N, C-alpha and C positions, 0 to 999 in steps of 0.2 A: 467501459470500464467491465472486469469480470474477477469473481473473488470473495466480493464482500459476502455472498450467501452462506459459503459454507464459514465464514467465522461467525455469521448471526446463529445459523444454525447452531454450533459449536457451544456458544453463550447459552444459548436457549438450554443447553443440557447440561448445564454447570459444567462444562470441560476447563479445566484452566489453562485460559492461553496466557501467553506473557511475551510473544516476540511476532511481526509479520514482517514480511516484503514484501515491499513495493517497489514494482518496476514501471517506469515511465519507458514505454517503448517508442519507436519512432515507424511502427506501421498501425493502420486503421484495424479494427477489430476482425480476427478470422471470421468465415462462415460458419465452420465446422469445428469443432473439439473433437478430439480423442481421450480417453482415460488419460495419457501420458502429456498432454496439452494442456489440459483444460485447469486454469488456476482454483476454479471448487472442488476438482474432484484432490486438491493436493491433501489435506487432512486426512480423509477416506485411504491413501495411499502412504500414509506414515510419514509425509513429510511434513514443515514446515509451512504454517497459511499463509498464501503466496494473493497477492491483488496486482492484476496488470490494469495499468492505465494507459490506452492504445492514445494515438495521432488524434485520431477525431474525436475524440472527449475534451470538453470544457472543462480545465484544471480547478476553473475559479466557482462552480456548479456542483460539484460532488460532493456528494453525500457520503461523509467517509464516517459515520457516529460510529462505527463496528471498531475503530480503530481506541478506542478508548480508553486509556490505562493502559494500553501496549507499549512495548519498544518496539518501534516503527524503523525499517533499514531501508530505505529511499534510495533507490539506485536507476541513473539516469545518466545520458549523454551531456544534453544541453543543460550549462550552471546557472541559465534563467528560469527552465521551466522546472528544473529542481526548486529554487527557491520558492515560485510560486506554487509548487505542489507543497513544499514544508510548509508554507504560512497557512494554504488549506487544511492541510492537516490538523495543524495545531489548532484550529477553530476547535477540533471534537477536542482536546484535552489527550494526548496521548502522555503516555511515562515520560516519554522522548523520544526524540528521531535523529538517526545518522545518515546523514544525507551523502553519498557515495556518487564521483561519476564515472568507477572501472576501475581507474587507476588511483585514486588517494580518497581521501576523508577528507569533504566541501566543509560541513559543518556539523555541530552536534548542538542538539537545541534543547533544553529543557526548561519546561515551564516559560513559555516566550510569553510575552505579552501582543495580545493583537492590537493592530494600529487602527 
């Protein structure tokens, strides 16, 4: 997973964030990043914050505390992985979660109760 560091740093500097894009990728984490493809550089480059979750990451164990209170736009291809990711993100109390498979809105979560 990559992209959470810039969100944590922005919050420490009292930067007001409201939205974050979380992408479930179908590939492993790259070995090398550039200024253009590093999710931790999005905020510095003037874009919305992004978190990339890679195919090698265990969705059920990710520490996503940095998403607390934010509107999360969750994008992925696999509806099952989207549901698992949404449940994990919800543990950290985001404002809301919009999950999309790239073609349609799958589900909208607000104040989901943990199972």
